[in-house]
VEXMIMI-879932 format. One record per residue: x, y, z of N, C-alpha, C, CB in turn; residue number from 1. Coordinates in steps of 0.2 Angstrom, whole numbers. Atoms other than C-alpha are relative to their C-alpha. Glycine has a CB too. Layout:
N
   n_X   n_Y   n_Z  ca_X  ca_Y  ca_Z   c_X   c_Y   c_Z  cb_X  cb_Y  cb_Z num
     X     Y     Z     X     Y     Z     X     Y     Z     X     Y     Z NUM
...
This chain:
110
   n_X   n_Y   n_Z  ca_X  ca_Y  ca_Z   c_X   c_Y   c_Z  cb_X  cb_Y  cb_Z num
    -6    -4     1   -43     0   126    -1     5    -6     7    -3     0   1
     0    -5     5   -44    16   115     5    -1    -5    -1     7     2   2
    -5     1     5   -35    15    99     3     7    -1    -3    -2    -7   3
    -4    -6     0   -21    28    97    -1     3    -7     7     0     2   4
     0    -3     7   -20    40    82     5    -4    -5     2     7     0   5
    -4     4     5   -13    32    66     8     2     0    -2     1    -7   6
    -7    -1     0     6    30    67     2     2    -7     4    -6     2   7
    -2    -2     6    16    38    53     3    -6    -3     6     6     1   8
    -3     5     3    21    26    40     8     1    -1    -3    -2    -7   9
    -7    -1     2    40    23    38     1     1    -7     4    -6     3  10
    -1    -1     7    47    29    22     1    -6    -4     6     5    -1  11
    -1     6     4    46    16     9    -5    -6     1     7    -3     1  12
     4     6    -1    33     5    17    -7     1    -3    -2     0     8  13
     6    -2     4    18    14     8     0    -4    -6    -1     7    -1  14
    -1     3     6    24     7    -8    -2    -8     1     6     1    -4  15
     1     7    -1    24   -11    -1    -7    -1     2     5    -2     6  16
     7     1    -2     7    -9     7    -5     1    -6    -2     5     5  17
     4    -1     6     0    -3   -10     0    -6    -4     2     7    -3  18
    -1     6     5     7   -17   -20    -3    -6     3     8    -1    -1  19
     3     5    -3     1   -29    -7    -7     0    -1     2    -1     8  20
     8    -1     1   -17   -22    -8    -2    -2    -7    -2     7     2  21
     2     2     7   -16   -24   -27     2    -7    -2     4     5    -4  22
    -2     7     1    -9   -41   -26    -7    -4    -1     5    -3     5  23
     6     4     0   -27   -47   -23    -5     2    -6    -4     2     6  24
     4    -2     6   -34   -38   -39     0     8    -1    -7    -3     0  25
     0    -7     1   -36   -21   -47    -5     4     5    -2     1    -7  26
     4    -4    -4   -43    -7   -36     1     7    -2     2    -1     8  27
    -1    -8     1   -46    12   -37     3     2     7    -7     3    -1  28
    -4    -3    -6   -37    24   -25    -4    -1     7     1     7    -1  29
     4     0    -7   -51    25   -11     0    -8     2    -7     2    -1  30
     0     8    -2   -52     5   -11     7    -2     2    -3    -4    -6  31
    -7     2    -3   -33     4    -9     1     2     7     5     3    -5  32
    -1    -2    -7   -33    15     6    -5    -3     5    -2     8     0  33
     4     4    -4   -48     6    13     3    -7     2    -7     0    -3  34
    -3     7     0   -40   -11    10     6     0     6     3    -3    -6  35
    -6    -1    -5   -24    -5    20    -3     1     7     5     5    -3  36
     3    -2    -7   -35     2    34    -3    -6     3    -5     6    -1  37
     3     6    -3   -45   -14    36     5    -6     1    -5    -2    -5  38
    -5     5    -1   -30   -26    34     4     1     6     4    -1    -6  39
    -4    -1    -6   -21   -17    48    -4     1     6     3     7    -2  40
     5    -1    -6   -36   -18    60    -1     7     1     3    -4     6  41
     1    -7    -1   -39     0    57     5     4     4    -7     1     4  42
    -6    -4    -3   -22     6    63     3     4    -5     5    -5     3  43
    -3    -4     5   -15    12    47    -6     4    -4     4    -4    -4  44
     4    -4     4   -24    26    38     4     4    -5    -4     5     4  45
    -4    -3     5   -17    32    21    -4     6    -3     1    -5    -6  46
     4    -7     2   -22    50    17     2     1    -8     3     6     4  47
     0    -1     7   -25    55    -1     7     4    -2    -5     5    -2  48
    -7    -4     1    -9    67     0     6    -4     0     1     5     5  49
    -6     5     1     2    52     2    -2    -6    -5     1    -4     7  50
     2     5     5    -8    39    -8     1     1    -7    -7    -2     1  51
    -1    -1     7    -9    47   -25     7     2    -2    -5     6    -1  52
    -7    -1     2     9    53   -26     3    -7     0     4     5     4  53
    -3     7     0    14    35   -22    -2    -4    -6    -2    -4     7  54
     3     3     6     2    28   -35     4     2    -6    -7     1     0  55
    -3    -3     6     9    40   -48     8    -2     0     0     8     1  56
    -7     2     0    27    35   -43     1    -7    -2     3     1     7  57
     0     7     2    23    17   -44    -1    -2    -7    -4    -4     5  58
     2     0     7    15    19   -61     6     2    -4    -6     4    -1  59
    -6    -2     3    30    28   -67     6    -5     0     3     7     2  60
    -5     5    -1    41    15   -61    -1    -7    -4     1    -2     8  61
     2     6     3    31     2   -70    -2    -6     4     6    -3    -5  62
     2     5    -5    26    -7   -54    -8    -2     0     2     2     7  63
     7     1     0     8    -4   -57    -2     3    -7    -4     3     6  64
     3    -3     6    -3     0   -72    -7     3     2    -1    -5    -6  65
     6    -4    -1   -19    11   -73    -4     0    -6     1     7     3  66
     5    -1     6   -35    11   -83    -6     3     3    -1    -6    -4  67
     6    -2    -2   -51    20   -81    -6    -5     0    -2     7    -4  68
     6     5     0   -67    11   -76    -5     3     4     2    -7     3  69
     6    -2    -4   -83    13   -66     0    -3     7    -7    -1    -4  70
     0     3    -7   -83    11   -47    -7    -3     2     2     6     5  71
     6     3    -2   -96     2   -37    -6     6     1     1    -3     7  72
     4    -5    -1  -104    19   -34    -2     3    -7     3     6     4  73
     1    -2     7  -106    21   -53     3     7    -2    -8     1    -1  74
    -4    -6     1   -93    35   -54     6    -3    -4     2     3     6  75
    -6     1     4   -78    36   -66     6     0     5     1     5    -5  76
    -5     1    -5   -63    29   -56     6    -3    -4    -2    -4     6  77
    -6     3     3   -45    25   -61     2    -6     4     6     5     0  78
    -2     6    -3   -41     7   -57     7    -2    -1    -5    -6    -3  79
    -7     2     0   -23     1   -53     0    -7     1     3     4     6  80
    -1     7     0   -17   -16   -56     8    -1     1    -2    -4    -6  81
    -7     2     0     0   -24   -52     3    -3    -6     1    -4     7  82
    -3     3     5    12   -28   -65     5    -6     2     4     6    -4  83
    -5     5    -1    25   -42   -67     6     3     4     3    -3    -6  84
    -5    -4    -4    38   -29   -61    -2     1     7     2     7    -4  85
     3    -1    -7    27   -25   -46     0    -6     4    -7     3    -1  86
     0     6    -4    26   -43   -41     7    -1     2    -3    -6    -4  87
    -7     1    -2    45   -44   -41     2     5     6     5     1    -6  88
    -1    -5    -6    46   -28   -30    -3    -2     6    -3     7    -2  89
     3     2    -6    34   -35   -18     5    -5     4    -7    -4    -1  90
    -5     5    -3    46   -50   -15     6     3     3     2    -5    -5  91
    -6    -3    -2    61   -39   -13    -2     5     6     3     5    -6  92
     2    -4    -5    52   -26    -2    -2    -4     6    -5     5    -2  93
     2     4    -5    45   -39     9     6    -3     4    -5    -6    -2  94
    -6     3    -3    62   -47    12     3     6     4     5    -3    -5  95
    -3    -6    -4    69   -29    17    -4     1     6     0     6    -5  96
     4    -1    -6    54   -26    28     1    -5     6    -7     1    -2  97
    -1     6    -5    56   -43    37     7     1     4     0    -7    -3  98
    -7    -1    -3    75   -39    40    -1     6     5     5     1    -5  99
     0    -7    -4    71   -21    47    -4    -1     6    -3     5    -5 100
     5     1    -6    56   -26    58     3    -5     5    -7    -3    -2 101
    -3     5    -4    66   -41    65     6     4     4     3    -6    -4 102
    -6    -4    -3    81   -29    69    -3     5     5     4     4    -5 103
     3    -4    -5    69   -17    78    -3    -4     6    -6     4    -4 104
     2     4    -6    61   -31    88     6    -2     4    -3    -6    -3 105
    -6     2    -4    79   -37    93     2     6     5     5    -2    -4 106
    -2    -6    -4    83   -19    99    -5     1     6     0     6    -4 107
     5    -1    -5    67   -17   108    -1    -5     6    -7     1    -3 108
     0     6    -5    69   -34   117     5     0     5     0    -7    -4 109
    -6     0    -4    85   -29   125     0     6     5     6     1    -4 110
């Protein structure tokens, strides 16, 4: 069965997905997008135009921190890591997502 085009991410879910990807360790932007893509069985694709504004917003909020490093391709890259505040946000946002997705499942089951 052919895979359909990537569904649009619901508003607010991108932050949760980014934080979850960073929960495993610091990553640069491209690696964050690839992690989300691979963990979703290649269903979700995060475009640069969505990813980098979200990273900037999360950094301003104090949920992630950033520092420059060298990528696996020996290029200068900005690496993002989750903060204590970000770990707290994951727990809160996962609970909200669980309630929302369960409610959608209930509606679709009727």
